Each structure stands twice: as C-alpha cells, then as structure tokens.
KEVEX-84094 format. One record per atom (N, C-alpha, C): x, y, z; residue in one letter; atom name; residue number from 1. Coordinates in Angstrom, 1 decimal, decimal comma. Atoms other than C-alpha are relative to their C-alpha. Layout:
> x|y|z|type|atom|seq
> X|Y|Z|A|CA|NUM
...
REM end
This chain:
> x|y|z|type|atom|seq
> -1,3|0,3|0,4|X|N|1
> -11,7|-5,1|49,5|X|CA|1
> 0,3|-1,4|-0,5|X|C|1
> 0,1|0,6|1,3|X|N|2
> -10,7|-6,4|46,2|X|CA|2
> 1,2|-1,3|0,1|X|C|2
> -0,3|1,1|-0,1|X|N|3
> -9,5|-9,9|46,2|X|CA|3
> 1,1|0,0|-0,8|X|C|3
> -1,5|0,1|1,5|X|N|4
> -5,5|-10,3|44,4|X|CA|4
> -0,3|-0,5|-0,9|X|C|4
> -0,2|0,9|1,6|X|N|5
> -5,0|-11,8|41,3|X|CA|5
> 0,9|-1,1|0,7|X|C|5
> -1,2|1,1|0,4|X|N|6
> -2,9|-15,3|41,2|X|CA|6
> 0,7|0,1|-1,0|X|C|6
> -0,9|0,5|1,6|X|N|7
> -0,4|-16,3|38,6|X|CA|7
> -1,0|-0,3|-0,3|X|C|7
> 0,4|0,7|1,3|X|N|8
> -3,2|-18,7|37,2|X|CA|8
> -0,7|1,2|-0,8|X|C|8
> 0,8|-1,3|1,0|X|N|9
> -5,5|-15,2|36,6|X|CA|9
> 0,7|0,6|-0,8|X|C|9
> -0,9|-1,1|1,0|X|N|10
> -2,7|-13,4|35,3|X|CA|10
> 0,1|-1,3|-1,3|X|C|10
> -0,3|0,8|1,7|X|N|11
> -1,9|-16,5|32,9|X|CA|11
> -1,5|-0,4|-0,5|X|C|11
> 1,7|-0,3|1,7|X|N|12
> -5,5|-16,2|31,9|X|CA|12
> -0,3|1,0|-0,3|X|C|12
> -0,1|-1,6|0,8|X|N|13
> -5,6|-12,6|31,1|X|CA|13
> 1,2|0,4|-1,0|X|C|13
> -1,2|-0,2|0,8|X|N|14
> -2,4|-12,7|29,2|X|CA|14
> 0,0|-1,0|-1,0|X|C|14
> 0,2|0,6|1,3|X|N|15
> -3,2|-15,5|26,9|X|CA|15
> -1,4|0,4|-0,6|X|C|15
> 1,2|-0,1|0,3|X|N|16
> -6,7|-14,2|26,6|X|CA|16
> 0,7|1,3|-1,1|X|C|16
> -0,9|-0,8|0,9|X|N|17
> -4,5|-10,9|25,3|X|CA|17
> 1,1|-0,3|-0,7|X|C|17
> -0,4|0,7|1,2|X|N|18
> -2,3|-12,8|23,2|X|CA|18
> -0,9|0,1|-0,7|X|C|18
> 1,2|0,1|0,8|X|N|19
> -4,8|-14,2|21,6|X|CA|19
> -0,8|1,0|-1,1|X|C|19
> 0,8|-1,0|0,5|X|N|20
> -6,7|-11,0|20,5|X|CA|20
> 1,3|0,9|-0,4|X|C|20
> -1,5|-0,4|0,8|X|N|21
> -3,3|-9,5|19,9|X|CA|21
> 0,8|-0,9|-1,0|X|C|21
> -0,6|1,3|1,3|X|N|22
> -2,0|-12,4|17,1|X|CA|22
> -1,5|0,8|-1,2|X|C|22
> 1,5|-0,2|1,0|X|N|23
> -5,8|-11,5|15,7|X|CA|23
> 0,1|1,2|-0,7|X|C|23
> 0,1|-1,5|1,0|X|N|24
> -5,2|-7,9|15,0|X|CA|24
> 1,3|-0,3|-0,7|X|C|24
> -0,8|-0,2|1,1|X|N|25
> -1,9|-8,1|13,7|X|CA|25
> -0,2|-0,7|-1,2|X|C|25
> 0,6|0,5|1,0|X|N|26
> -2,9|-10,6|11,4|X|CA|26
> -1,0|1,3|-1,1|X|C|26
> 0,7|-1,3|1,0|X|N|27
> -5,5|-8,0|10,5|X|CA|27
> 1,0|1,6|-1,0|X|C|27
> -1,3|-0,8|0,6|X|N|28
> -2,5|-5,5|10,2|X|CA|28
> 0,5|-0,3|-1,1|X|C|28
> -0,8|0,2|1,4|X|N|29
> -0,2|-7,2|7,7|X|CA|29
> -0,8|-0,7|-1,0|X|C|29
> 0,5|0,2|1,4|X|N|30
> -3,0|-8,4|5,8|X|CA|30
> -0,5|1,1|-0,5|X|C|30
> -0,2|-2,2|0,6|X|N|31
> -4,3|-4,1|5,1|X|CA|31
> 1,1|0,2|-0,7|X|C|31
> -1,3|-0,2|0,6|X|N|32
> -0,7|-3,6|4,8|X|CA|32
> 0,5|-0,4|-1,5|X|C|32
> -0,6|0,5|0,8|X|N|33
> 0,3|-6,3|2,3|X|CA|33
> -1,1|0,6|-1,8|X|C|33
> 1,1|0,0|1,1|X|N|34
> -3,1|-5,2|0,3|X|CA|34
> 0,3|1,9|-0,3|X|C|34
> -0,3|-1,2|-0,4|X|N|35
> -2,3|-1,4|1,0|X|CA|35
> 1,6|0,1|-1,2|X|C|35
> -0,9|0,3|1,2|X|N|36
> 1,4|-2,4|-1,2|X|CA|36
> -0,4|-0,3|-0,9|X|C|36
> 0,8|1,0|1,1|X|N|37
> -0,6|-4,3|-3,7|X|CA|37
> -0,5|1,5|-0,9|X|C|37
> 1,0|-0,9|0,6|X|N|38
> -2,9|-1,1|-4,6|X|CA|38
> 1,2|1,2|0,4|X|C|38
> -1,7|-0,3|0,1|X|N|39
> 1,2|0,8|-4,3|X|CA|39
> 0,4|0,1|-1,3|X|C|39
> -1,2|0,6|1,2|X|N|40
> 2,6|-0,8|-6,9|X|CA|40
> -0,6|0,0|-1,0|X|C|40
> 0,8|0,1|1,1|X|N|41
> -0,1|-1,0|-9,0|X|CA|41
> -0,2|1,3|-0,5|X|C|41
> 0,2|-0,9|0,5|X|N|42
> -0,7|2,6|-8,6|X|CA|42
> 1,2|0,7|-1,0|X|C|42
> -1,7|-0,4|0,7|X|N|43
> 3,1|3,5|-9,2|X|CA|43
> -0,1|-0,5|-2,1|X|C|43
> -0,6|0,3|1,5|X|N|44
> 3,0|1,4|-12,8|X|CA|44
> -0,6|0,5|-0,7|X|C|44
> 0,7|-1,2|0,8|X|N|45
> -0,1|3,5|-13,7|X|CA|45
> 0,4|1,7|-0,4|X|C|45
> -0,6|-1,7|-0,1|X|N|46
> 1,6|7,1|-13,3|X|CA|46
> 1,1|-0,5|-0,9|X|C|46
> -0,8|-1,0|1,9|X|N|47
> 4,6|6,2|-15,7|X|CA|47
> -0,3|-1,0|-0,7|X|C|47
> 0,8|0,2|1,8|X|N|48
> 2,7|4,4|-18,3|X|CA|48
> -0,5|1,3|-0,3|X|C|48
> 0,7|-1,7|0,1|X|N|49
> 0,8|8,1|-18,0|X|CA|49
> 1,2|0,7|-0,3|X|C|49
> -1,0|-0,7|0,2|X|N|50
> 4,4|9,6|-17,8|X|CA|50
> 0,3|0,0|-1,1|X|C|50
> -0,7|0,8|1,1|X|N|51
> 6,0|7,4|-20,1|X|CA|51
> -0,8|0,8|-1,4|X|C|51
> 1,3|-0,1|1,1|X|N|52
> 2,9|8,0|-22,5|X|CA|52
> -0,1|1,2|0,1|X|C|52
> 0,2|-0,9|0,1|X|N|53
> 2,9|11,7|-21,8|X|CA|53
> 1,3|0,8|-1,5|X|C|53
> -1,8|-0,1|-0,1|X|N|54
> 6,7|12,4|-22,7|X|CA|54
> 0,2|-1,0|-2,0|X|C|54
> 0,3|0,1|1,4|X|N|55
> 6,0|10,3|-25,7|X|CA|55
> -0,5|0,9|-1,1|X|C|55
> 0,7|-1,1|0,6|X|N|56
> 3,5|12,3|-27,0|X|CA|56
> 0,8|0,9|-0,8|X|C|56
> -0,1|-1,7|0,6|X|N|57
> 4,6|15,3|-27,0|X|CA|57
> 1,9|-0,3|-0,4|X|C|57
> -1,5|0,0|0,9|X|N|58
> 8,4|14,2|-28,3|X|CA|58
> -0,3|-0,2|-1,6|X|C|58
> 0,7|0,9|1,3|X|N|59
> 6,2|12,2|-31,5|X|CA|59
> -0,4|2,0|-0,4|X|C|59
> 0,9|-1,3|0,2|X|N|60
> 4,6|16,4|-31,5|X|CA|60
> 1,3|0,5|-0,8|X|C|60
> -0,9|-0,7|0,7|X|N|61
> 7,9|17,5|-31,5|X|CA|61
> 0,9|0,1|-1,0|X|C|61
> -0,5|0,1|1,3|X|N|62
> 9,5|15,9|-34,0|X|CA|62
> -0,6|-0,1|-1,1|X|C|62
> 0,7|-0,2|1,4|X|N|63
> 6,6|16,0|-36,5|X|CA|63
> 0,1|1,4|-0,2|X|C|63
> 0,3|-1,5|0,4|X|N|64
> 6,5|20,0|-35,9|X|CA|64
> 1,9|0,5|-0,6|X|C|64
> -2,0|-0,2|0,6|X|N|65
> 11,0|19,8|-36,7|X|CA|65
> -0,3|-0,6|-1,5|X|C|65
> 0,6|0,1|1,3|X|N|66
> 10,0|17,9|-40,0|X|CA|66
> -0,5|0,2|-0,8|X|C|66
> 1,2|-1,0|0,9|X|N|67
> 7,4|20,1|-41,3|X|CA|67
> -1,9|-1,2|-0,3|X|C|67
> 1,5|0,9|0,4|X|N|68
> 4,6|16,9|-41,0|X|CA|68
> -1,1|0,8|0,9|X|C|68
> 1,0|-0,9|-0,1|X|N|69
> 2,6|19,2|-39,2|X|CA|69
> 0,2|1,0|0,2|X|C|69
> -0,2|-1,8|0,1|X|N|70
> 2,3|23,1|-39,3|X|CA|70
> -0,8|0,4|1,3|X|C|70
> 0,2|-1,1|-1,4|X|N|71
> 2,2|24,7|-35,8|X|CA|71
> -0,5|1,5|-0,3|X|C|71
REM end
C-alpha cells in the first residue's frame, strides 16, 4: 500500500516544480528576445535590398530614357 502525501510533501513538490518552470520561462523569454532581434535585423536587410534593387532599376530606366545608355 502506498503512503498518502502530506500537505508538506505537496508543498515541497510544488516549490520544486515552480523553480524548474521559472528557469524554463527565463530561457524561453531570452530565446524569443534573441529571435525578435534577429528578425528585426533580417527585416532591415531585406528593406535595404529591395530599395537598392528598385533604385538601381529606376536609375537604369532613367538612363535609358535620357539616351545615356543604349539598350
């Protein structure tokens, strides 16, 4: 026959569980903050690439319309 857990046993188990969960949540929040920063950096890089590409295309179009470049 198994012995019944006392309130003290449950309290001890709960404190242990809460400590483990707190540590896990700290790790999760740290990792999500890192992911947010990486996504922000990637977003900035993509914006620069898109604006650079459209700027280059606009320059080529303008040059071809003014006759500077023969295409």
